[in-house]
Structures are given as structure tokens and as C-alpha cells.
C-alpha positions in Angstrom: 0.0 0.0 0.0 1.3 3.4 -1.0 0.1 6.3 1.1 -2.6 5.9 3.7 -6.2 4.9 3.6 -8.8 6.1 6.1 -12.2 4.4 6.4 -15.6 6.1 6.8 -18.1 3.3 7.4 -21.8 3.2 6.6 -22.2 6.8 5.5 -25.9 7.7 5.4 -27.9 9.7 2.8 -31.6 10.2 2.1 -32.9 8.0 -0.7 -30.0 5.6 -1.0 -28.4 2.8 1.0 -25.6 3.5 3.4 -22.1 2.9 2.0 -18.5 2.9 3.0 -16.1 5.5 1.8 -12.3 5.1 1.6 -10.0 8.2 1.5 -6.5 7.7 0.2 -4.0 10.3 1.4 -0.8 10.7 -0.7 2.6 10.1 0.8 3.7 13.0 2.9 0.1 14.2 3.8 0.8 13.9 7.5 4.3 15.5 7.2 3.2 18.7 5.4 0.4 20.2 7.4 0.5 23.4 5.5 -0.4 21.8 2.1 -3.8 21.4 0.7 -4.7 18.9 -2.1 -7.0 18.5 -5.1 -9.6 15.7 -4.8 -10.6 13.0 -7.2 -13.9 11.1 -6.4 -14.1 7.5 -7.7 -17.1 5.3 -8.1 -17.3 1.5 -7.3 -14.9 2.2 -4.4 -14.5 -1.4 -3.4 -12.7 -2.0 -6.7 -10.3 0.9 -6.5 -7.5 -0.1 -4.1 -7.9 -3.6 -2.7 -8.2 -6.9 -4.6 -9.7 -8.5 -1.5 -12.8 -6.3 -1.8 -12.9 -6.1 -5.5 -15.8 -7.6 -7.5 -13.6 -10.1 -9.3 -10.5 -10.1 -7.1 -8.7 -7.6 -9.3 -8.5 -3.9 -8.3 -7.6 -0.8 -10.2 -4.4 -0.5 -8.1 -5.2 3.2 -8.0 -2.9 3.9 -5.0 0.1 2.3 -6.8 -0.6 4.0 -10.1 -1.3 7.4 -8.6 1.7 7.1 -6.2 4.0 6.3 -9.2 2.7 9.2 -11.2 3.2 11.5 -8.3 6.8 10.3 -7.7 7.5 10.9 -11.4 5.9 14.4 -11.0 3.4 13.7 -13.8 0.4 14.5 -11.6 -0.2 16.7 -8.6 -0.3 15.1 -5.2 -4.0 14.6 -4.6 -6.5 12.9 -2.4 -8.5 10.0 -3.8 -12.0 9.4 -2.4 -13.4 5.9 -3.3 -17.1 5.6 -2.8 -18.5 2.1 -2.5 -21.5 1.1 -4.6 -24.6 -0.7 -3.2 -27.0 -3.4 -4.3 -28.9 -0.7 -6.1 -25.9 0.2 -8.3 -27.8 0.1 -11.6 -30.4 2.6 -10.4 -27.9 4.7 -8.3 -25.6 5.1 -11.3 -28.3 6.1 -13.8 -30.5 9.1 -14.5 -33.1 7.8 -12.2 -34.7 8.9 -8.9 -32.1 6.9 -7.0 -29.4 8.3 -9.3 -30.4 11.8 -8.4 -30.5 10.9 -4.7 -26.9 9.6 -5.1 -25.8 12.8 -6.8 -27.3 14.8 -4.0 -25.3 12.7 -1.6 -22.1 13.3 -3.5 -22.7 17.1 -3.9 -24.4 18.0 -0.6 -23.2 15.3 1.7 -19.9 13.7 0.9 -18.0 16.6 -0.7 -18.7 19.0 2.2 -17.7 16.2 4.7 -14.4 15.6 2.8 -13.6 19.3 2.7 -14.3 19.6 6.4 -12.3 16.5 7.4 -9.2 16.8 5.1 -7.0 19.5 3.8 -8.5 19.8 0.4 -8.6 22.6 -2.2 -12.3 22.7 -2.4 -12.8 24.8 -5.6 -14.3 23.3 -8.7 -11.1 23.4 -10.7 -9.4 21.0 -8.3 -12.4 18.7 -7.9 -12.8 15.7 -10.3 -14.9 12.6 -10.6 -14.2 9.2 -12.3 -15.8 5.9 -12.9 -16.1 2.9 -15.2 -19.1 1.4 -17.0 -22.3 2.6 -15.1 -19.8 4.4 -12.8 -18.6 6.3 -15.9 -22.2 7.2 -16.7 -22.9 8.7 -13.3 -19.5 10.4 -13.2 -20.4 12.2 -16.5 -23.8 13.2 -15.1 -22.3 14.5 -11.9 -20.0 16.8 -13.9 -22.6 17.8 -16.5 -25.4 18.5 -13.9 -23.1 20.0 -11.3 -20.3 21.9 -13.1 -20.1 24.3 -10.2 -18.8 21.4 -8.1 -16.9 19.2 -10.6 -14.8 20.7 -13.3 -13.6 17.4 -14.7 -14.8 13.9 -15.3 -13.2 10.7 -16.6 -15.5 8.0 -18.0 -13.9 4.6 -18.6 -15.9 2.2 -20.8 -19.0 4.3 -20.0 -22.5 2.9 -20.5 -23.9 6.0 -22.1 -26.3 3.7 -24.1 -27.0 0.4 -22.6 -30.2 -1.5 -21.8 -32.7 1.2 -20.8 -30.1 3.9 -20.4 -29.5 6.6 -23.0 -28.1 9.8 -21.7 -27.0 11.3 -25.1 -30.2 13.5 -25.2 -29.0 15.1 -21.9 -26.2 16.7 -23.9 -27.8 16.9 -27.3 -30.9 18.7 -26.1 -29.0 21.1 -23.7 -29.8 24.7 -24.5 -27.9 26.6 -21.8 -24.5 28.3 -21.9 -21.5 26.2 -22.9 -20.2 24.0 -20.1 -16.8 24.8 -18.9 -15.8 21.2 -18.3 -12.8 18.9 -19.1 -13.9 15.4 -20.1 -12.0 12.2 -20.7 -13.7 9.2 -22.4 -12.3 5.8 -23.3 -13.3 2.3 -24.2 -11.9 -1.0 -25.4 -12.6 -3.1 -28.5 -13.7 -6.5 -27.1 -16.8 -7.9 -25.5 -19.2 -5.5 -23.8 -16.9 -2.6 -24.6 -17.5 -3.2 -28.3 -21.3 -3.0 -27.7 -20.8 0.3 -25.8 -18.9 1.8 -28.7 -22.0 3.4 -30.2 -22.7 5.3 -27.0 -19.2 6.6 -26.9 -19.4 7.7 -30.6 -22.7 9.4 -30.1 -21.6 11.1 -26.9 -18.5 12.5 -28.5 -20.4 13.7 -31.5 -22.9 15.5 -29.2 -20.1 17.1 -27.2 -18.4 18.3 -30.4 -21.7 19.9 -31.4 -21.7 21.7 -28.1 -18.2 23.2 -28.7 -15.9 20.8 -27.0 -12.5 20.5 -28.6 -10.3 17.4 -28.7 -6.9 18.0 -27.2 -8.2 20.9 -25.1 -11.3 20.0 -23.0 -12.1 16.6 -24.5 -10.0 13.5 -24.8 -11.0 10.1 -26.2 -8.8 7.0 -26.1 -9.5 3.7 -27.8 -7.9 0.8 -26.1 -7.4 -1.7 -28.9 -7.9 -5.2 -27.3 -9.2 -3.7 -24.1 -12.1 -5.5 -22.3 -14.8 -4.4 -19.9 -12.9 -5.4 -16.8 -10.9 -4.1 -13.9 -7.8 -5.6 -15.5 -8.1 -3.3 -18.6 -9.1 -0.3 -16.5 -6.1 -0.7 -14.2 -3.8 -1.0 -17.2 -4.9 2.3 -18.7 -5.7 4.1 -15.4 -2.6 6.3 -15.8 -4.2 8.1 -18.8 -7.3 9.6 -17.0 -5.2 10.3 -13.9 -2.7 12.4 -16.0 -5.7 14.1 -17.7 -7.4 15.0 -14.5 -4.5 15.6 -12.1 -1.7 16.6 -14.5 0.0 19.9 -14.2 -2.0 21.6 -17.0 
């Protein structure tokens, strides 16, 4: 384990099940009490750090990947907040009543708690969110619907169109002022990721129509041979971390 993890058990919120939250503090956090840190919130928190709690016994190894990038000075030292999912994951990570309750928890419950408890830089430009599959979908919605809180989102193998979900109209039909967001999207080429390709293509097209510019505030990576799994997400995790936490 690189850095330190602190546990917050059974955090409560109206409309959703209680859940654990893990907070990863970068090396040196306890030694430099004058420093404050950007924060990255991650979905499916049990899969982020520890293979023992991960869905299939494989984690993202986010502590190791982030720690290495920080040592190499490729990203800023940051706090990672891993939020466990629940038995209602499909609903909580969609544009549903439970999904909106989950977003309220993230925005009005969890983020204020993290900012009170840890030495964060609380401004939107230093607050990001990331997830994979349905976690990528809700990460996108969090940034799109709450750009005053989250300035950046990374969506790995996102389920923008899958089953009964289709959030492309959320972007396509938006009539307000241009969103000042930075967005990272990726997906693989095998299995379920191939099925999700259409959603990625349509989302990117909708974002381009709204004025997003590749290489500036929009990045897409196609992981040739990548699958819909923690193994693939762990292998390419460095890419969204550099996008979100890099010294841009």
C-alpha cells in the first residue's frame, strides 16, 4: 500500500443505501500540514484499491498508479475518495430517482464532509470525478449537472447507451451556456466494450456539437484489445489520472 487509507463506514444519505467511503492520502500528507490537495472522487470504491474487496478479485491499483505518477511528477499530489457502490448500483448510477439521490449525496453530503475533514482545495477546478461502466455514466452526469462542483470527469468504458439507459439527449438537447468542463472518455474493443462503442461515438459527436475541442477540453482513447474489466481499466488508469491531475 502506497500512502494511507482512512475508512468512513456506513455513510448515510436520504434515498440511497448506506455505504463505506475510503479516503486515500498521498505520501507526505501527515508530514506537510500546510499543504492542501486536489480531490478525485471515484465510483465503485471497493474495486479501486484492494483486490480483497474487488468484484472479481482484481483492483484498479489506484494507490500504486497514482503514487508512481506523483513520484514521477506527472500529476499533482492529490486525495482520492473511493465511494462504495450498493445493491442498487444500476439505479444509483443512472439518470433515475435513486441516481439523483446519489448525486445529492455526492454534492451536498460527501464533498462537504471531505472538505471539512481533510486538507482539500475545495474549488471546482481542483475537484474531479471518475468511474467505469455505469460508474462512468454517473461520473459524467455529476459533472454535467453540477459543473459548479466538478470541473472534470473521466468515464472509462462508459455505459452511455446500454439497456434502458441513453443519456445522449442530456447533452444533445441542452440549450444553456457552454459547459466549462474537461472530459475524458475511453473504451476497449472487445466484448461489452464493443457494444458500448455506439454510445461513446454518439456522446463524443454530441459534445463536439456543443463546442468541446479534442486535445483541449475533450479526450478520447480507444484501447485496442481492451475489455470491460478491472484488468483493462487498471492497465490504462494512468491516462485519465494524467488528464485529471496533471499539471495543466
